[in-house]
Structures are given as C-alpha cells and as structure tokens.
N, C-alpha and C positions, 0 to 999 in steps of 0.2 A: 499654536501647538504643532500644526502641520509643518511650519517653517523650522521649528526646533527639531522635529523628527528627521527632516531631511538633512539638517546640519549635523545631527548626531550620527546618522548613518554614514555620512561623508567622512566624519572624523574616524569612524571605525575602519573604513577602507584605508585611510591614511596611515593607520597603525600597522597595516599589513603590507602596504605597497611601497614602492620606491617613490621618491619625490617626483621623479619624471613621470611615472605612471599616473599618479594621482593628479598631477597638474593638468593632464589631458581630460580629466573627468569633471563634469559639472555636478552640482548637488542633485539636480533632477535626474541625471544619468545614473548616479550611484543608487538612488532609491528605486528608480524604475528598473534598472538592470537586475537587481536582486529579485524583485517580485516577478519580473518576466522569466527569469531563470527557473524559479520555483514552479510557476504555472506551466512552463514548457516541459519540465521534467514530469510533473503530475499528469499532464495531458498525454504524454507519450506512453507512460506506464498504463494508464487506463485504456488507451487505444489498443495496446498490445494484448492485454489480458481480456478485454471485452470482445475480441474477435473470435471467430470460430476456431476451436482448439487452442485458444489462448492459455487455458489451464491444462487441458487434457494432453496436449503434445509438448508441453514445457516441463521437463523433469524437475526443474527447480521449484515449481509451484503446484504441480499435479497433486490433486487431493486423493490420498489413498483411503482404503477402508479404515475405520477407527481402529485404534490399537487393540481393543478388546475383541473386535470382530476378526481382525487379521489372524489372531491366534487360532481361530476356528476355520480359517479359510481353506486350509488343506483338507480338512474333514468335509467341508461343504463341497469342494470339487470332487472328492472321492465319492460322495453320495449323490452326484449328479446335479449339484446346485451351482456349478461354475457359472452358468449363464446368468443366474440371478445376481451373483457377486459382480460380474462384469457390467450388468445393467445398472447396478447401484453406483459403481464407480463412474460410469458414463453420466448418469443423472446428476451426481454430485458436482462433477466438473462443469457440466452444462449449466447448472444452477449458478455456479460461481461466475461463469462467463456472462450470464444474463444479468447478474446483479451489479457487476463492476461499473458499468456506465453511470449508475446512480451516484458514484463517488465524485465525479468531476466537479459538479456544482459546489459540493461541500468543501473540496480542496481549494477551489478558487476563492470562495468566501473566506476561508481560513487565512489565505494570503492577504486579502484586503483588510482583515481585522488584526494584522500583526502589530504587536506593541514594540516599543523601544527595546525592552529587555529581550524579547524574542529575536529581534534583528541582531542584537549583539551576540546572543548565543549562537545563532546560525553562522554569522560571519567569523566568529572566533572559535567555533567548534570543530569537530572532526568531520570526516567525509560524509557522515550521515546525520549531521546536526539538524538539517532541515527536515529529514524524515522523522526524526524523533519529535520535532515540533508538530508535524502533522499527526503523528500518533496521539500526542497529548490532546490535540484540539479536535480531531475528527473520529477517533475510534468509536465513541459511544453513538453519535448520530449516524455514522456509517453502518454500524451493526444494526441499528433500528431500521435503516433503509433496506439492508440486505435480507434480513430475516424473513419477511413475508414473501419475497421472491424465491428464496431457497425453499421455503415451506411449500409453495405452490408447485415447484418443479419436482419435489420428491414425494408429495402426498399420495400418489397413486402407485408407488413402488412397494410391493408387498414386503420385501426384505427390510425396507426402511421402517415400516410399521412394526415388524417383528423386533428390530433392533431397539426401537424406542421402548417397547414393553420390557425387553431384557434389561436395558440400561436403567430404567426406573427402579427395578428391583435391585440391580447391581449397585446402584448409588447408595441405597440404604445400608448395604453391607460392606461398603468401601471397595467394591470390586471394579467400579467404573469411576474415572476421574470426573470431577464436576463439570469441566468444559466439554465432556463427551456424554453428558446426561441425556441429550437428545441429538438425533442426527442433524436436525436443523441448526442447533447451536454449534455443533462441531463444524459443519460446512461453512457457516457464517464466519467463525473464527479463522478457519483456514483461508477463506477468501480475503479477509483482512490481512492476514500474514502475507499472502501473495502480493497484494497491492503494495504494502510497505516494503517488501523485499525488492520489487521491481523499481520502486521509487528511489530506494537507496542506491541501486545500481545506476540509475539515471543521474542522480545527484553526484555520485563519484565521478561519472564520465564528464560532467560539466566542469567540475572542479579541476580534474586532472588534464583535460584537453579543451580549454575554452575556445581555442581557435577552430576546433572542429564543430562548433555549434552553428546553427543556421542564422541566428540573430546577430547582427552587427553590434548591437548594444550589449548583449550578453558577452560577446567576444571581447569587447572593449573593457567592460567592468571586471570580468573574471580574469582577463589577461593582465590587468593592472594589479590585481591581488596576487597573482602568481609571480610577479617580478621581484 
C-alpha cells in the first residue's frame, strides 16, 4: 500500500510538471517533498502566532471585541469603561497566543495520516488546498485543545463574565450569533481563523516561490511542479 501511495503521488506530480522536471524527481522525493512543505508551512505559522504579540500586533489576525460588544464600545468609553475594554482585548489576544502552540502536533499528525485522495486534492487544488485539508482534519481537535487555555486566560476578567451573562440572554432572543454565545467560544474560533489564515499565506508563498524556501527538497519538488 505504501509503495502504491508513493507511485500515485509521483504520477500526480507528472501531470503538472514537465517531463524534464519530473525526471529529476524520485518517488521518495515526491512524497517526502509534499509532506515536508506542509509541515514547514504549519510550523512557521504556529511559530509566528504563538510568539508575544503574534495576534495582538498583527492586524490580519488581531481579535477584536465581539460584534455585539463593539456596538456598545463607544458608550463604554464614554462612561469610563475604556480600560476594561482594552484589558479584554489584550486578554483575548494573549489567550490566542498561548493556545496556538498546541496546534503543531495536531497539524503534523494530520500530514502523517494523509490519504491518496487528500494528496491528489492538495496537488491539483488551488493556492490554499492544503489549508482546506488542515481545516477539515484539525478544526475540531484544535478547538478542543484551545478552549481550556482560552477559558483560563479570561476567567478573571470582569468584563468577560459580564459579556457571557449578556450573551446567554441575547442568544435566546436572537440578538447574539451562536458562535459568539460565550467569550471563550468566540476567542477559540478567532484563534482557529488566525491559524488557518497564516497557513494559507505560507502555502501560497511555497507554491509561488519554491526557490525561496529553505529546504532543498521542497525547492526541487515544487520547482518541478511550477515548470
């Protein structure tokens, strides 16, 4: 089965690369290069987001107040609650930064368990085909890992507790979206969104500029695809 997998992956590369490019690739290189590229992109995204200010200082992924709370933000600041709003934003983003490192092992295991169909979809898909694969295979377990970390980081924030009380009531009357029914769920989802956004960017970079990647094997494999 493993030999068939390698041959199949090699055939997929052959469909997309020139004869000269594929001739330089062994079956082992084709299989290993794909997996190495995915692990490389995932590790970089996790490293960036898991660092201090990885969320807070990155406008692409910074977690804002929930939509229902943002509507009241001006009034909060008007009545001297601006510091509480700022504290909550800080805590939410720090929670995300603390949670993200838990993603690495899940992402690597997802690559190791990749099927023939998954490999085909990634190799023949668009710029974010691998990211979509990761979403499908890691969203649920990643959220399960993130939630207790987020909960611990926000549990002593008074405004977070007030929000949860409001959201529970608002959900009953359709005033709050389901994904914002608790602050912990909201931050967990935003953390997931941030991870997959950064992974999509890393994937696109590898596909569009394989020669700019550190690994010689990734350069060789994705360089052949691009020919």
